Backbone as a ProteinNet text record, in pm:
[ID]
protein_1_A
[PRIMARY]
MTTNKNNYFNNSKNVIVSLVFIIPFLVLYELICFFYFVGENYQIRNSADVIIRDFFNIFGSVADQFYALTLVAVLFFIFFVNKSEKNKFPIKYNFLIIMLIEGILLGFLMLILLNNSSIFNTPKYLYQDNLLLNLYLCIGAGIWEEILFRLFIFSILFTLLGSILKDKALIQIFISLIVSSLLFSLFHYIGNNADIFQLNTFIIRFIGGFVLGVIYIYRGFGISVMTHISYDFILVSLPLIYNT
[TERTIARY]
59.8	-16.9	79.7	91.7	187.8	76.7	178.8	118.6	194	-41	-43	56.4	94.5	228.1	198.1	35.2	-25.3	-89	-129.7	-242.1	-174.5	-235.6	-220.3	-98.2	-114.1	-11.4	142.4	136.3	312.2	320	253	264.3	338.3	281.8	302.1	411.2	517.8	578.4	705.9	734.9	796.4	891.2	1020.4	1159.3	1089.2	1082.3	1048.2	925.3	839.4	672.3	729	769.5	796.8	834.9	998.1	1094.6	1032	866.5	806.9	739.1	701.4	567.9	620.6	778.6	872.2	876.4	881.1	984.1	928.6	794	696.6	714.9	720.1	766.1	913.7	1035.3	1168.3	1167.5	1063	1075.5	1041.7	917.7	865.7	938.1	1032.2	1092.2	1211.6	1277.9	1410.2	1309.8	1177.6	1088.8	1084.2	1045.4	996.9	1143.9	1255.6	1374.1	1432.4	1427.7	1502.7	1381.1	1237.1	1203.9	1112.2	1071.6	1047	1151.5	1270.5	1315	1466.6	1483.2	1598.5	1641.2	1826.3	1843.8	1810	1749.2	1657.1	1720.6	1703.7	1767.8	1665.2	1533.9	1501	1563.5	1605.3	1716.2	1803	1710.4	1757.1	1732.6	1814.2	1742	1748.2	1670.9	1649.7	1825.1	1827.8	1948.6	2024.3	1954.3	1969	2058.7	1968.2	2002.3	2144.5	2161.6	2266.7	2411.1	2392	2446.6	2507.1	2459.2	2472.5	2552.3	2494.8	2509.8	2672.5	2694.8	2838.3	2943.8	2905.5	3010.2	3049	2910.8	2955.3	3082.5	3052.7	3180.7	3276.3	3384	3500.7	3518.2	3385.6	3449.9	3433.9	3430.5	3386.2	3265	3305	3229.9	3126.3	3149.5	3049.6	2997.3	2989.7	2931	2766.9	2719.6	2475.9	2520	2579	2584.5	2606.3	2734.3	2768.5	2691.7	2634.2	2522.6	2392.4	2329.3	2209.8	2212.5	2338.7	2364.1	2409.5	2451.5	2465.8	2352.8	2206	2110.7	2038.3	2039.4	1985.7	2045.9	2159.8	2258.7	2199.4	2166.7	2141.4	2027.4	1925.9	1806.8	1770.1	1839.6	1892	1905.7	2022.2	2068.5	2028.7	1911.3	1806.2	1674.5	1688.1	1544.3	1595.8	1766.4	1866.7	1868.9	1866.4	1894.1	1760.8	1676	1532.9	1407.2	1482.4	1473.4	1363.1	1398	1340.7	1210	1171.8	1078.4	964.3	1004.8	890.6	771.1	795.4	688.9	577.8	662.2	587.2	520	533.2	549.9	487.3	393.7	378.1	329.2	342.8	300	154.6	84.5	-85.5	-110.6	-163.6	-171.4	-284.5	-355.5	-501.1	-411	-329.4	-270.9	-155.2	-94	-18.1	-66.9	-211.8	-312.1	-371.2	-348.6	-418.1	-298.2	-212.1	-32.7	-48.1	-54.5	-100.3	-179.8	-287.8	-401.4	-361.1	-291.5	-253.6	-98.6	-40.7	57.8	29	-127.8	-158.8	-265.7	-291	-369.4	-281.2	-153.4	-68.8	6.7	19.8	76.5	-33.3	-137.6	-227	-230.3	-213.2	-193.2	-130.9	-21.5	78.3	138.6	37.9	57	-74.3	-116.2	-258.9	-136.2	-89.9	28	111.3	212.5	301	323.5	142.5	146.3	-12.8	-112.7	-200.8	-306.3	-282.3	-347.7	-255.7	-162.5	-60.3	-71.4	-132.1	-129.2	-158	-213	-275	-172	-73.9	-6.6	169.9	201.7	343.3	409.8	534.9	590.3	720.7	694.9	695.6	837.2	903.5	1086.2	1043.6	959.7	973.4	880.1	812.7	779.1	781.6	743	739.8	627	571.2	496.2	468.3	462.2	451.5	454.5	320.7	264.8	396.5	398.8	472.8	596.7	701.2	807.1	754.2	676.5	661	648.9	571	553.3	676.8	806.9	950.6	992.3	1003.3	1069.7	1035.3	891.9	842.1	845.7	873.8	854.1	1071.6	1093.5	1281.9	1296.4	1188.9	1301.4	1200.3	1080.2	1032.6	1115.7	1167.8	1259.5	1369.6	1434	1614.8	1647.7	1525.3	1577	1516.5	1397.9	1371.3	1490.5	1511.5	1648.2	1805.7	1815.8	1962.5	1952.1	1830.9	1780.1	1731.5	1672.2	1551.9	1633.1	1614.8	1692.7	1866.5	1917.3	2072	2064.8	2110.8	2143	2063.9	1919.7	1863.7	1941.9	1870.8	1916.4	2071.8	2177.2	2310.4	2281.7	2245.5	2277.4	2206.2	2111.7	2042.9	2115.5	2142.1	2257.4	2402.5	2469.6	2607.5	2551.4	2435.5	2421.6	2360.2	2348.5	2298.4	2348.9	2535.5	2644.8	2620.3	2637.8	2671.9	2534.7	2449.1	2312.5	2238.5	2300.5	2242.2	2200.6	2016.2	1911.4	1859.2	1878.6	1779.1	1721.8	1590.9	1619.7	1561.6	1429.2	1387.9	1475.3	1619.4	1657	1728	1798.8	1802.6	1736.4	1623	1535.4	1513.2	1484.9	1540.3	1657.3	1763.1	1850.5	1880.4	1806	1863.4	1788	1676.8	1535.2	1570.1	1647.7	1713.6	1784.3	1918.9	1982	1947.5	1915.1	1838.5	1765.5	1647.9	1603.7	1692.3	1767.5	1878.2	1962.8	1962.2	2063.2	1914.4	1831.4	1761	1696.1	1665.3	1631.6	1782	1892.1	1972.9	2016.5	1984.2	1972	1974.4	1817.1	1789.6	1854	1934.2	2050.5	2148.1	2218.2	2322.5	2319.9	2422.4	2471.3	2431.5	2464.6	2374.9	2313.7	2186.6	2070.4	1960.2	2077.4	1940.7	1843.1	1793.1	1689.8	1764	1709.1	1741.1	1726.4	1813.4	1739	1689.3	1575.9	1502.1	1470	1477.9	1419	1294.5	1208	1056.1	1083.2	1187.1	1109.1	1213	1359.5	1416.3	1344.5	1232	1211.6	1117.1	1021.8	919.7	967.4	1067.5	1139.5	1159.7	1298.8	1298.2	1195	1039.4	999.8	897.9	920.3	872.5	933.4	1101.1	1167.1	1185.5	1128	1079.1	942.7	838.4	763.5	768.3	824.4	888.4	935.2	1083.5	1105.6	1015.4	943	820.4	753.6	663.8	611.7	698.3	844.3	975.5	974.8	978	965.6	869	723.5	610.1	545.4	550.2	480.8	552.1	670.7	764	826.5	895.4	971.9	866.7	783.6	712	627.5	591.9	494.4	520	624.2	743	781.7	785.1	851	721.9	605.9	477.4	387.2	466.6	406.1	472.7	559.9	676.9	608.6	618.6	603.2	473.6	340.5	269	279.9	303.1	329	399.8	513	539.8	481.9	402.7	333	183	90.3	2	30.7	143.4	222.8	274.3	315	331.1	251.4	128.8	36.5	-115.2	-81.9	-245.4	-205.8	-120.2	-108.6	-164.2	-89.1	-109.8	-224.7	-316.7	-443.1	-540.9	-522.4	-579.5	-613.7	-486.6	-449.5	-512.6	-509.3	-624.5	-751.7
-84.2	-18.3	122.5	235.1	318.2	466.4	537.8	653.2	822.2	823.7	933.5	1069.9	1110.9	1186.2	1353.4	1348.2	1536.2	1530	1430.2	1491.2	1570.5	1714.6	1798	1761.5	1623.4	1633.6	1599.9	1515	1529.5	1605.7	1665.7	1816.1	1886.4	1928.8	2051.8	2031.3	1884.4	1868.4	1882.8	1840.7	1929.3	2065.7	1994.7	2145.3	2180	2175.3	2271	2344.9	2245.6	2392	2442	2403	2476.4	2613.7	2595.2	2739.1	2825.2	2725.7	2860.4	2933.8	2885.4	2917.9	3031.8	2985.3	3073.9	3200.4	3222.4	3382.4	3468.9	3459.4	3550.3	3667	3544.3	3568.1	3675.4	3607.8	3657.5	3781.9	3769.3	3955.8	4079.2	4020.5	4094.8	4145.2	4069	4087.3	4211.7	4149.5	4231.3	4355.6	4373.3	4500.4	4561.3	4541.9	4631.5	4665.2	4594.1	4681.4	4740.6	4727.7	4852.5	4977.6	4969.3	5073.8	5202.9	5076.7	5104.9	5200.6	5092.6	5089.2	5151.9	5206	5240.9	5362.7	5354.3	5463.5	5489	5421.9	5424.8	5332	5281.3	5224.6	5100.6	5111.7	4997.8	4853	4943.3	4871.8	4744	4647.2	4531.9	4473	4301.2	4170.5	4116.6	3938.4	3896.7	3806.4	3752	3733.7	3597.2	3485.4	3431.2	3449.2	3564.3	3590.8	3741	3782.6	3817	3762.4	3618.3	3499.6	3477.7	3449.5	3380.6	3526.4	3648	3741.5	3773	3733.5	3826.1	3747.8	3579.9	3515.1	3535.3	3654.1	3763.1	3840.9	3893.3	4012.7	4032.8	3897.4	3872.4	3878.1	3936	3981.4	4160.7	4200.7	4303	4390.8	4510.5	4643.7	4562.6	4400.1	4380.1	4213.6	4268.3	4157.7	4126.9	4243.7	4251.4	4134.1	4146.2	4162.1	4023.8	3954.9	3841.9	3786	3831.5	3717.1	3718.5	3796.4	3793	3712.7	3723.3	3609	3491.4	3473.9	3348.2	3243.5	3361.9	3290.3	3254.3	3362.8	3293.5	3188.7	3148.3	3075.7	2940	2938.1	2816.2	2777.3	2899.6	2834.5	2756.6	2808.9	2779.6	2598.2	2604.6	2469	2360.7	2440.9	2324.5	2278.2	2369.2	2349.3	2241.4	2306.6	2187.8	2027.9	2035.1	1894.9	1844.1	1920.1	1860.3	1881	1893.5	1899.9	1769.1	1679.9	1523.3	1498.6	1618.4	1596.1	1685.2	1775	1893	1827.6	1743.4	1681.1	1558.6	1509.9	1470.9	1520.2	1691	1753.6	1850.1	1894.8	2023.9	2159	2271.4	2366.2	2382.6	2339	2375.5	2529.9	2663.3	2715.7	2698.4	2616.7	2654.9	2523.9	2507.4	2406.1	2493.8	2599.9	2660.5	2811.9	2832.6	2878.1	2814.1	2619	2567.6	2590.4	2513.6	2603.4	2701.7	2788.9	2906.3	2933.9	2865.9	2837	2749.6	2605	2495.1	2598.1	2652.7	2715.1	2819	2916.9	2989.2	2909.7	2839.2	2734.5	2659.8	2586	2546.5	2665.6	2730.9	2880.8	2879.6	2906	2972.1	2873.1	2697	2613.9	2542.5	2654.4	2643.7	2744.7	2841.2	2980.2	2990.4	2814.8	2804.4	2688.2	2582.4	2494.4	2573.1	2694	2760.6	2856.3	2888.8	3049.7	3060.4	3017	2947.3	3105.5	3152.3	3182.5	3352.1	3313.8	3399.3	3502.6	3474.5	3514	3651.9	3718.4	3912	3979.9	3865	3969	3952.8	3931	3867.5	4017	4018.5	4033.6	4190.1	4300.5	4416.4	4423.6	4349.9	4364.6	4264.3	4159.7	4092.8	4148.8	4288.2	4316	4472.4	4568	4647.2	4724.6	4814.6	4931.9	4989.3	4894.7	4927.8	4773	4765.4	4626.6	4616.3	4707.7	4658.3	4650	4682.7	4654.3	4481.2	4461.5	4327.9	4196.6	4246.4	4084.4	4191.3	4200.4	4258.4	4152	4154.4	4073.1	3946.7	3936.4	3769.8	3701.8	3759.7	3733.5	3663.7	3746.9	3736.4	3564.8	3623.6	3493.8	3392.1	3405.9	3222.4	3170.2	3285.9	3216.5	3175.6	3270.9	3251.4	3165.3	3192.9	3049.1	2930.1	2880.3	2790.3	2723.4	2808.7	2794.2	2692	2795.9	2759.4	2700.5	2582.2	2554.1	2425.4	2454	2269.2	2281.7	2336.3	2316.8	2296.4	2357	2290.7	2215.7	2276	2199	2061.1	2066.7	1939.4	1870.7	1897.6	1824.8	1737.7	1850.3	1813.2	1689.5	1729.4	1636.4	1477.5	1515.3	1368.7	1328.2	1357.8	1283.7	1257.2	1342.4	1315.7	1116.6	1182.4	1067.1	923.6	948.8	806.9	713.2	830.3	690.5	589	693.6	597.6	567.8	575.7	517.4	410.3	353.9	268.2	206.1	173.8	150.7	194.8	292.8	348.9	514.7	530.4	625.4	725.9	639.9	709	806.7	735.7	787.1	883.6	844.6	978.4	1091.9	1110.3	1187.5	1270.8	1150.4	1233.8	1307.9	1272	1359.8	1423.3	1474.2	1560.4	1665.3	1663	1710.4	1774	1655	1795.4	1847.1	1842.6	1904.1	2043	2043.5	2166.9	2255.7	2160.8	2245.3	2325.3	2285.5	2352.4	2479.2	2486	2563.7	2655.2	2602.9	2720.3	2818.8	2739.5	2801.7	2914.8	2860.8	2897.7	3013.4	3033	3130.9	3222.9	3228.4	3400.3	3436	3369.1	3479.8	3519.5	3457	3518.6	3662	3742.2	3863.8	3969.5	4059.9	4250	4252.5	4219.5	4219.6	4093.5	4011.6	3891.1	3959.7	3841.4	3834.3	3815.4	3858.3	3826.3	3695.3	3561.4	3439.3	3450	3335	3275	3171.4	3089.4	2927.3	2917.7	2995.3	2940.6	3023	3081.3	3126.1	3054.7	2963.5	2869.3	2792.7	2707.8	2581.8	2599.6	2671.7	2733	2742.6	2834.2	2821.1	2630.2	2611.6	2513.7	2370.2	2381.2	2336.5	2380.4	2502.3	2542	2534.2	2503.4	2478	2313.2	2175.6	2052.1	2064.2	2138.9	2143.5	2173.3	2252.1	2304.8	2232.1	2153.3	2030.5	1906.6	1908.6	1789.6	1799.9	1957.3	1983.6	1992.9	2059.9	2061.7	1916.2	1768	1661.1	1568.1	1596.2	1550.6	1630.3	1755.2	1811.5	1912.3	1935.7	2003.9	2125.2	2215.6	2323	2446.3	2424.4	2587.6	2586.4	2497.3	2476.7	2495.9	2466.1	2487.3	2647.6	2689.8	2839.2	2911.3	2859.5	2969.8	2945.2	2826.5	2850.4	2908.7	2935.8	2981.9	3164.2	3196.1	3305.5	3363	3300.9	3311	3314.9	3195.5	3181.9	3326.9	3354	3486.7	3623.8	3621.2	3730.9	3749.9	3636.5	3636.5	3650.5	3586.3	3641.1	3799.8	3854.2	4022.2	4121	4048.4	4129.7	4182.4	4042.4	4050.9	4105.8	4199.6	4275.3	4454.9	4408.8	4585.3	4562.3	4488.8	4506	4492.7	4418.4	4362.3	4541.4	4616.3	4718.5	4887.8	4820.8	4949.5	5003.4
15.7	15.7	17.1	-86.4	-102.9	-60.5	23.5	113.2	86	65.6	-18.6	10.1	-72.7	3.1	-50.9	-134.5	-181	-60.8	44.9	118.8	239.6	304.4	358.8	473.9	557.4	698	581.3	485.6	509.7	372	267.7	208.3	286.1	379.4	464.2	600.4	573.4	641.1	559.4	384.2	344.2	302.3	316.8	351.3	221.9	96.7	7	1.8	99	121.1	211.4	281	465.1	426	324.8	263.3	220.8	137.1	82.4	147.9	254.8	345	446.9	461.3	544.2	496.2	363.1	305.8	268	309.4	279.2	434.9	558.8	639.2	664.1	628.2	654.8	526.4	462.1	357.6	433.4	489.4	594.1	738.1	815.7	875.9	819.2	721.9	621.3	598.9	535.3	512.6	657.8	723.4	875.2	892.5	873.3	957.8	879	734.8	621.7	655.2	624.5	616.4	730.7	796.2	960.8	1017.1	1073.1	1190.8	1160.1	1016.7	980.8	1073.8	1111.4	1155.8	1287.9	1338.3	1539.5	1574.3	1701.2	1822.2	1809.8	1730.7	1690.7	1566.6	1493.9	1377.1	1470.7	1559.6	1614.6	1578	1568.6	1568.5	1604.4	1583.5	1682.8	1712.9	1833.2	1896.6	1792.7	1753.5	1645	1527	1490.9	1370.8	1360.8	1510.1	1536.1	1500.6	1576.7	1605.4	1442.2	1321.7	1223.1	1118.3	1181.3	1066.4	1125.9	1251.8	1336.1	1243.3	1227.6	1130.8	1008.2	955.1	812	860.3	934.9	985.4	903.7	909.4	890	727.1	585.4	520.4	529.9	634.2	662.8	557.8	505.6	450.7	316.1	270.2	202.3	262.5	440.1	517.1	476.1	475.4	510.8	357.7	193.5	62	46.4	127.2	120.4	212.6	290.4	396.3	299.6	246.6	164.7	25.6	-16.8	-85.6	-34.5	51.6	139	145.6	215.1	191.8	125.3	-7.1	-126.5	-166.8	-227.3	-244.1	-165.6	-37.6	33.4	44.3	43.5	-48.7	-192.5	-297.3	-369.8	-386	-321.2	-300.7	-223	-127.9	-72	-172.7	-261	-334.6	-497	-474	-566	-509.6	-413.6	-350	-312.6	-270.8	-279.5	-424.5	-536.2	-648.5	-683.5	-653.8	-664.9	-629.4	-472.5	-413.9	-453.1	-575.6	-622.4	-678.1	-729	-861.3	-710.6	-577.2	-511.1	-397.1	-355.8	-311.4	-350.7	-437.4	-499.8	-439.5	-429.2	-378.2	-371.7	-311.9	-287.1	-203.5	-246.1	-206.4	-49.5	-58.5	22.4	113.8	109.6	230.7	311.3	234.5	305.3	390.6	365	411.6	586.2	508.3	661.8	727.4	684.1	772.8	833.4	786.5	899.7	1017.4	905.1	1018	1142.7	1075.3	1240.3	1346	1220.2	1372.2	1440.7	1430.3	1500.1	1594.4	1564.1	1669.6	1721.2	1721.1	1775.1	1908	1867.2	1916.8	2046.4	1954	2130.6	2255.4	2210.9	2195.8	2379.5	2307.1	2358.7	2441.2	2411.8	2520.5	2649.9	2655.4	2752	2827.2	2759.4	2826.8	2929.7	2802.2	2917.1	2968.6	2952.4	3064.8	3127.5	3069.6	3175	3225.7	3356.7	3379.8	3396.7	3372.8	3400.2	3199.3	3103.7	2945.2	2958.5	3058.3	3062.9	3106.9	3184.3	3271.6	3260.8	3063	3049.7	3092.2	3178.7	3212.2	3093.4	3189.9	3069.5	2993.8	3103.4	2935.7	2845.2	2828.7	2757.3	2636.1	2591.4	2491.9	2472.2	2398.2	2391.2	2351.9	2387.1	2371.3	2254.7	2146.2	1974.3	1900.3	1873.7	1802.1	1669.6	1597.3	1480.7	1539.2	1624.6	1677.7	1763.4	1818.6	1854.3	1713.9	1619.3	1494	1447.4	1490	1454.4	1449.3	1613.3	1748.7	1678.8	1750.9	1711.5	1549	1467.4	1329.9	1328.1	1356.6	1335.3	1476.2	1587.3	1711.6	1624.1	1591.8	1492.4	1383.9	1301.1	1182.3	1278.7	1321.4	1378.5	1457.6	1573.1	1627	1650.8	1515.5	1455.9	1343.9	1293.1	1214.2	1291.1	1397.3	1493	1583.7	1633.7	1704.4	1706.8	1616.6	1491.3	1382.8	1334.4	1175.5	1211.6	1262.9	1247.4	1364.6	1487.2	1626.3	1652.9	1642	1675.3	1551.5	1444.4	1320.3	1324.3	1356.1	1355.3	1534.4	1591.2	1689.8	1669.6	1623.3	1573.8	1493.5	1381.6	1286.5	1347.1	1457.2	1536.8	1635.3	1646.4	1720.7	1643.7	1567.6	1433	1461.5	1446.7	1401.8	1541.9	1658.6	1817.9	1828.9	1849.5	1844.5	1760.2	1703.1	1562	1556.4	1519.9	1545.3	1660.7	1739.7	1844.2	1839.4	1742.3	1646.5	1810.7	1888.4	1973.7	2101.5	2101.7	2206	2118.6	1954.8	1962.9	1955.7	1917.5	1935.3	2027.1	2138.9	2288.8	2342.7	2270.2	2358.8	2273.9	2146.3	2120.7	2081.2	2165.3	2188.2	2299.4	2431.7	2574.3	2552.2	2466.3	2454.8	2387	2249.8	2177.5	2281.5	2306.7	2455.4	2525	2607	2731.2	2677.3	2531.1	2443.4	2437.2	2375.9	2323.1	2458.4	2572.6	2686.4	2777.1	2743.8	2840.3	2722	2597.3	2494.8	2508.7	2626	2645.1	2737.5	2786.3	2966.2	2922.9	2756.5	2699.3	2617.5	2642.1	2605.9	2682.3	2572.6	2659.2	2676.1	2575.7	2621.9	2662.9	2731.1	2777.8	2873.1	2867	3035.3	3141.4	3250.8	3373	3392.8	3489.8	3461	3573.8	3544.1	3649.6	3630.8	3774	3691.1	3661.6	3683.2	3643.8	3426.5	3476.5	3334.9	3217	3288.8	3219.3	3186.9	3302.7	3288.1	3176.3	3136.8	3098.8	2952	2892.6	2770.1	2744.4	2857.2	2803.2	2771.3	2816.9	2794.2	2662.6	2622.6	2485.3	2386.6	2418	2286.7	2278.2	2379.3	2329.6	2307.7	2341.6	2231.9	2104.7	2064.7	1938	1857.5	1910.4	1869.3	1831.9	1941.9	1897	1752.4	1788.6	1655.8	1516.7	1518.3	1406.2	1360.4	1434.9	1413.2	1324.3	1392.6	1372.8	1275.3	1261.8	1157.9	1031.5	1099	976.3	1072.3	950.2	1003.7	988.3	893	862.8	943.6	979.1	1098.8	1266.7	1240.1	1379	1369.3	1276.6	1268.2	1302.5	1220.3	1229.7	1404.6	1477.8	1597.7	1645.2	1694.4	1734.5	1709.7	1610.3	1544.7	1670.4	1597	1740.1	1860	1877	2052.7	2088.9	2038.3	2091.2	2070.2	1930.6	1927.7	2000.1	2076.4	2146.8	2245.1	2303.7	2463.9	2437.2	2340.9	2389.2	2370.6	2243.6	2186	2332.8	2364.9	2414	2556.3	2689	2742.4	2694.7	2537.3	2496.6	2477.3	2407.3	2389.6	2554.5	2633.6	2756.2	2836.9	2795.5	2899.5	2816.1	2704.1	2655.1	2674.5
[MASK]
++++++++++++++++++++++++++++++++++++++++++++++++++++++++++++++++++++++++++++++++++++++++++++++++++++++++++++++++++++++++++++++++++++++++++++++++++++++++++++++++++++++++++++++++++++++++++++++++++++++++++++++++++++++++++++++++++++++++++++++++++++

């Protein structure tokens, strides 16, 4: 019996479909930065984005251009490597809309799971009194943190463990989830603009990273990005709406 690869759940997990899905959000992120926050203190970026960009500073004055070209090259490389999947997993725009809805719903469920009664009492240091800035920061976190911690770190850990724990995929997944989630949580307390370490927020972020990792494994990269964006944006926007 063959599996129908064109059904929603298989199609939406595919890496090509995920890339097509997140590209509009990546473009929006860059456009908000370029047009709205240019020349202001708000021309800031998600820390995961900064880590990746800092690597390109070795190219000096052309660092930004080289970064952009590399990003485009990586996207084309992923498309090329997965070109055989193109016909198996065609881009269906109604599926992209359902992915958007699914990500928003999962983000809201994550919010209830992790924050329950404190949904309307988000600590002030976690958000800005500017809805567009909040959207910008949430998109950046959703895209770049998922790239760094799920697409890169989780995948690399899973691959490395595969050579050690042969035929033990569940253990590979579990260890990779634990380590990548710990790093994801610790990441928020490192750097000049880091949050103040608190055990409760560390645990919440660890659980959040674990949940996002599970979503990444079983629902794909695009859905994990959308869930992350939705979770963050609802979390930081509700206090603004609630207090107006």
